[in-house]
Every structure is written in C-alpha cells, then in structure tokens.
C-alpha positions in Angstrom: 0.0 0.0 0.0 1.5 3.3 -1.1 1.9 6.2 1.4 -0.5 9.1 1.4 0.7 12.3 -0.3 1.9 15.0 2.1 -0.2 18.1 2.6 1.3 21.0 4.6 -1.2 23.4 6.3 0.5 26.7 7.0 -1.4 29.1 9.3 -4.4 28.6 11.5 -7.9 27.9 10.6 -11.1 29.3 12.0 -13.6 26.7 11.0 -12.0 23.2 11.3 -14.7 21.2 9.4 -15.9 20.9 5.9 -13.2 19.3 3.6 -10.7 18.7 6.4 -12.0 15.2 7.0 -11.7 14.4 3.3 -8.2 15.8 3.1 -7.1 13.6 6.0 -8.6 10.6 4.2 -6.5 11.2 1.1 -3.4 12.9 2.4 -1.0 13.1 5.4 -1.9 16.5 6.8 1.1 18.2 8.5 1.2 21.5 10.4 4.2 23.5 11.7 4.9 24.3 15.3 3.9 28.0 16.0 7.4 29.0 16.8 8.9 27.6 13.6 11.3 30.0 11.8 12.0 30.5 8.1 15.4 28.8 8.6 13.9 25.8 10.3 11.3 25.6 7.5 13.9 25.6 4.8 16.0 23.0 6.7 13.0 20.7 7.0 12.3 21.0 3.2 15.9 19.9 2.6 15.9 17.0 5.0 15.2 13.7 3.1 14.0 12.1 6.3 11.4 14.8 7.0 7.9 14.4 5.5 8.1 18.0 4.2 10.7 16.9 1.7 8.0 15.0 0.0 5.2 17.6 0.3 2.7 17.6 -2.6 0.3 20.4 -1.7 0.6 23.5 0.6 -2.2 25.6 2.0 -1.2 28.9 3.4 -2.7 32.0 5.2 -1.6 35.6 5.2 -0.5 35.3 8.8 1.8 32.3 8.1 4.4 34.7 6.7 5.6 35.0 10.2 6.9 31.5 10.1 8.1 31.1 6.5 8.7 34.7 5.3 7.6 35.6 1.8 7.1 32.8 -0.7 10.0 34.2 -2.7 12.7 32.9 -5.1 14.6 31.2 -2.2 11.5 29.4 -1.0 10.4 28.4 -4.5 13.8 26.9 -5.3 13.8 25.1 -2.0 10.6 23.3 -2.7 10.8 19.6 -3.4 10.0 18.2 -6.9 6.9 16.6 -5.4 5.2 19.9 -4.8 2.5 20.7 -7.4 0.4 23.4 -5.7 0.3 26.3 -3.2 -3.3 27.1 -2.2 -3.4 30.6 -0.7 -6.3 31.8 1.5 -7.1 35.2 0.2 -7.9 37.1 -3.0 -4.7 39.0 -2.8 -1.5 36.9 -3.0 1.2 39.5 -3.0 3.2 37.5 -0.4 3.9 35.0 -3.2 6.4 35.8 -6.0 4.5 33.9 -8.6 7.1 34.0 -11.3 9.4 31.6 -9.5 6.7 29.1 -8.8 5.5 29.3 -12.4 9.1 28.5 -13.5 8.9 25.3 -11.5 5.4 24.5 -12.7 3.9 24.8 -9.3 0.3 25.9 -9.3 -0.8 28.8 -7.2 -4.5 29.3 -6.3 -6.3 32.0 -4.4 -9.9 32.7 -3.2 -11.5 35.2 -5.6 -15.2 36.0 -5.8 -16.0 34.7 -2.3 -14.4 37.8 -0.8 -16.1 40.3 -3.0 -19.3 41.0 -1.1 -17.7 41.4 2.3 -14.9 43.6 1.0 -17.4 45.7 -0.9 -19.4 46.2 2.3 -16.3 47.4 4.0 -15.4 49.7 1.1 -18.8 51.3 1.1 -18.7 51.9 4.8 -15.3 53.7 4.5 -16.4 55.6 1.4 -19.6 57.0 3.0 -17.7 57.7 6.3 -15.0 59.7 4.4 -17.6 61.5 2.3 -19.6 62.6 5.4 -16.6 63.1 7.8 -18.1 60.5 10.2 -14.7 59.6 11.6 -14.1 63.2 12.4 -17.4 63.3 14.3 -16.6 60.1 16.2 -13.3 61.5 17.3 -15.0 64.6 18.6 -17.5 62.5 20.5 -14.8 60.4 22.1 -12.6 63.3 23.2 -11.8 63.1 26.9 -14.1 65.3 28.9 -16.4 66.0 25.9 -19.7 64.8 27.3 -21.9 66.8 25.1 -22.9 66.2 21.5 -21.9 69.1 19.4 -22.2 68.5 15.6 -20.8 72.0 14.9 -17.4 70.7 16.0 -17.3 68.5 12.9 -16.8 70.0 9.4 -19.7 69.7 6.9 -19.5 66.6 4.8 -21.1 66.1 1.4 -24.0 64.3 -0.1 -23.5 61.7 -2.9 -25.6 63.7 -5.4 -23.6 65.1 -8.3 -20.4 63.2 -7.4 -18.4 61.1 -9.8 -17.0 57.8 -8.5 -13.9 56.5 -10.2 -13.5 52.7 -9.9 -9.8 51.8 -10.3 -10.2 48.1 -11.0 -13.7 47.0 -12.0 -13.5 43.3 -11.2 -15.5 41.2 -8.8 -15.0 43.6 -5.8 -15.3 46.7 -7.9 -18.6 45.5 -9.4 -20.0 44.7 -5.9 -19.0 48.2 -4.8 -20.8 49.8 -7.7 -24.0 47.7 -7.1 -24.0 48.9 -3.4 -23.4 52.6 -4.3 -26.0 53.1 -7.0 -29.0 53.5 -4.7 -27.2 56.4 -2.9 -27.6 58.7 -5.9 -24.1 59.3 -7.2 -24.2 61.0 -10.6 -21.7 59.0 -12.5 -19.5 55.9 -12.3 -16.3 55.6 -14.4 -13.7 52.9 -14.3 -10.3 52.0 -15.6 -8.9 48.5 -16.1 -5.9 47.6 -18.2 -8.3 46.6 -20.9 -11.9 47.6 -21.4 -14.4 45.0 -20.3 -17.2 43.6 -22.4 -20.1 46.1 -22.1 -22.2 43.4 -20.5 -19.7 43.4 -17.6 -19.4 47.1 -17.1 -22.4 47.4 -14.7 -23.4 50.8 -16.2 -19.9 52.3 -15.7 -18.1 54.3 -18.4 -14.6 53.2 -19.4 -12.0 55.9 -19.3 -8.2 56.1 -19.4 -6.2 56.2 -16.1 -5.5 59.9 -16.5 -9.2 60.6 -17.1 -10.2 58.7 -14.1 -7.7 60.5 -11.9 -8.7 63.9 -13.1 -12.5 63.5 -13.3 -13.3 61.6 -10.1 -14.6 63.2 -6.9 -14.1 59.9 -5.2 -11.4 57.3 -6.2 -12.2 53.7 -5.3 -9.1 51.5 -5.4 -9.6 47.8 -6.1 -6.4 46.6 -7.9 -4.1 43.8 -6.8 -0.6 44.5 -5.6 2.3 43.4 -7.8 5.5 44.7 -9.3 3.5 46.7 -11.8 0.9 48.3 -9.5 3.1 49.3 -6.5 2.7 53.0 -5.9 0.1 53.4 -8.7 -1.1 56.3 -6.6 1.9 58.5 -5.9 2.6 62.2 -5.5 2.6 62.9 -9.3 -0.8 61.1 -9.7 -2.3 62.9 -6.7 -1.3 66.2 -8.1 -3.5 65.5 -11.2 -6.6 64.7 -9.1 -9.3 67.2 -8.3 -8.8 69.4 -5.3 -10.7 67.9 -2.3 -10.7 64.4 -3.8 -11.6 61.5 -1.6 -9.6 58.2 -1.8 -10.8 54.9 -0.5 -8.6 51.7 -0.5 -9.5 48.2 0.5 -7.1 46.5 -1.9 -3.5 46.6 -0.7 -1.8 49.4 1.1 1.3 49.5 -1.2 -0.6 50.4 -4.3 -0.4 53.9 -2.8 2.6 55.8 -1.7 1.5 56.3 1.9 3.8 59.2 2.6 2.5 61.0 -0.5 -1.0 60.4 0.7 -0.2 61.9 4.1 1.3 65.0 2.5 -1.8 65.4 0.3 -4.1 65.0 3.3 -2.2 67.5 5.3 -2.1 70.0 2.5 -5.9 69.6 1.8 -5.4 68.3 -1.8 -7.0 65.1 -0.6 -10.0 66.0 1.5 -10.4 62.7 3.3 -9.6 59.0 3.0 -11.0 55.7 3.9 -8.4 52.9 4.5 -8.6 49.3 5.4 -5.1 48.5 4.2 -1.7 50.1 4.8 1.6 50.1 3.0 3.7 48.9 5.9 1.4 46.4 7.5 1.2 45.3 10.3 2.5 48.8 11.1 0.4 51.9 10.3 1.8 55.3 9.5 1.2 57.3 12.7 0.0 60.4 10.8 -2.9 58.5 9.3 -4.1 57.6 12.8 -3.9 61.2 13.9 -5.6 63.0 11.0 -9.3 63.4 11.9 -10.4 63.3 8.2 -9.1 59.8 7.8 -11.3 56.8 8.7 -9.2 53.6 9.2 -10.1 50.0 9.9 -7.5 47.3 10.7 -7.8 45.2 7.5 -11.3 44.0 8.3 -12.4 43.5 4.7 -13.2 39.8 5.1 -13.4 39.6 8.9 -16.8 38.0 9.1 -17.8 34.5 9.8 -19.6 33.6 6.6 -16.9 35.0 4.3 -14.0 33.4 6.2 -15.8 30.1 6.2 -16.3 30.3 2.4 -12.6 31.2 1.9 -11.4 28.3 3.9 -13.8 25.9 2.1 -12.4 27.1 -1.2 -8.8 26.7 0.0 -9.4 23.1 0.9 -11.4 22.5 -2.2 -8.4 23.6 -4.2 -6.1 21.4 -2.0 -8.4 18.4 -2.4 -8.6 18.8 -6.1 -4.8 19.1 -6.3 -4.2 16.0 -4.2 -6.8 13.8 -6.0 -6.9 15.2 -9.5 -3.6 17.1 -9.8 -5.2 20.5 -10.6 -6.5 23.3 -8.4 -9.9 24.8 -9.0 -9.2 28.6 -8.9 -5.8 29.1 -10.5 -4.4 32.7 -10.4 -4.5 34.6 -13.7 -0.7 34.7 -14.2 -0.7 30.9 -14.5 -4.1 30.2 -16.0 -3.0 30.4 -19.6 0.5 28.8 -19.2 0.8 25.7 -21.5 2.2 23.6 -18.7 -0.9 24.2 -16.7 -3.6 24.0 -19.4 -2.1 20.6 -20.5 -2.6 19.1 -17.0 
C-alpha cells in the first residue's frame, strides 16, 4: 500500500470542518509548530528524512508569513519536486512571488469572488464615512471630557448627489461596490482597467483612461491587486493631477499607494479625506494616518466575518483536495491560468 501524499497546512484555521475530513482521508496532513522560523522551515524541506521533503500540496494563510517569510525565489527553489500546488487563503497573493513558482510548474491558487461582497461592504462603509466626515465626528465625541454632542465641532461633509466615483479596478469587488453605491444617488460611475471590459460586464460604468479617471473623479475607489506593476500606482505625481478635495478609498493593498505622499496630500488639503482598510507597511500603520481626523481607518477588516471566512477556507481546501486527488486546483491565479504547462494538465 502506497503512502498518502503529504499536505502541509501553513497558518491557523477558524472553521475546522468541511473538507478537512476528506483531506485527512486522502493525504497526510502536517502543520508547523507555532514557533517555527524560516530557517527551520527551509531546513525541513531539505531533510530527506522529513515528510516535508515530499510535500505535494501546501495551503497557506496571510499570517503564516511570520513562520516562513515571503514565498519568494529562495522558498520556490527550495521546494521539493513533489510539490504541485500552493493554495493561498485570500484574493490577494502579493506574499507569493509567482514567477518563481511558475518557472517550477507549481500551481498557485487564491480565493477570488467569495471575498467580493464582504470587501465591498467594508469599502462602502469607508467611502460614506469619508464623504460625510463621520470619523471626524466620532473622534470629537470620544474626546476626553467632551460629554456633550456638538455637531458643529465637525466640518460639513457632502451628499452623494452630483459626485463622480472612479473605480480603479472593475473586477469582482469593484462591481459589488458599484452595485451597493448606486442607490445612494451618485451622478456617474467611471472605471479603468488595463483593458476595457465587455459592455455586459461594465455594470453601467463608463470606461476611461487612467488619466481621465484620476482627473475626473470626486471619489477614487481603489480595487487593484498589488504586484510589481501596481506598487505606488497612486503617488505624488498622480495625486497632483486629481481634483482638489478628492476622496480616496482603499480596501485593496496598502502599497498600491505611496502612503507618505497620501499623508502629505491630506495635510495640504489636496485630498479632502480618505477611507483605508489596508496600509503600506502592515502590520505597522503610519502614525499620521491615525492622527488625521479626516481619515477613517479599519485594521484590515475587509473579510473579517464568519460567513466569508468560512467560504474562503472551504475554497482553499477544495483547491487542495482537487490538487491532491486530480492534480489540478480549481481557482488558479490569472498569471498561470494560460500557461501551457498548466492547461495541459
């Protein structure tokens, strides 16, 4: 009787049911000790006596980076030839340097679509809060010794009417944001992707160039992934081309914006307010963003809800189960989806 293939589970789980039982039936499931370091992880991969030297599939969470570090070139090259797939828990997978795994014909999957609704809810909360200066008002209310409600201590916000919302990245999350914002009465929705979508997928939004989106939007909604091409897409030069008093909302990844440039623009008044669920230097947050009253921040809560996290974990383990049993993940990332080595599997 042959040994079961090895499946490594990196990072904790919140809902230990669902496909776990099936995975244990078809694979040898291994976890790392919480205090494991990157050096120890690499050493185990290289030890022919260690089960990790024969790992076939890896599942990983965002928080597992504390044990392994980035899944970079060094990690990719250290992986045994038995590894066929890395199943990431999250829509964003910027902790994985995909090109090196692609070179080794190792599949990388993520959890798109199931995160869209929860992230869009978070985005809309931040957008409306930034538009109406709600965070400013909450800070006033919580000031030590201020036991009286005084709305006149908070600057006037704005209504949605007449405002143009620029959607930078009209994908699954961007479309859910637009769907939620339409009832509020915004005048116009424009969007920019690398390529124009089929009109049936535009959700009533108008396709514009990046420069047009930047210069015409009253509110800029950021929904693009972080990679080598998108880092600091929003920088000082881009901000200078925006409308005065523009509002910026970001629930994508912090580093798609130059955070220092954003702080300077907020302090100068060029950017009127901002809603942020992600930060460039996570887990650290630029102190100025916490101090500026016109900024509403949440600590990366985009998918921090029971139903969505459960769906994400179920999809991770569906990907892992498919990889172990059939050799091919279900939700491959776009960078690999059209590679001949993958399509021929």
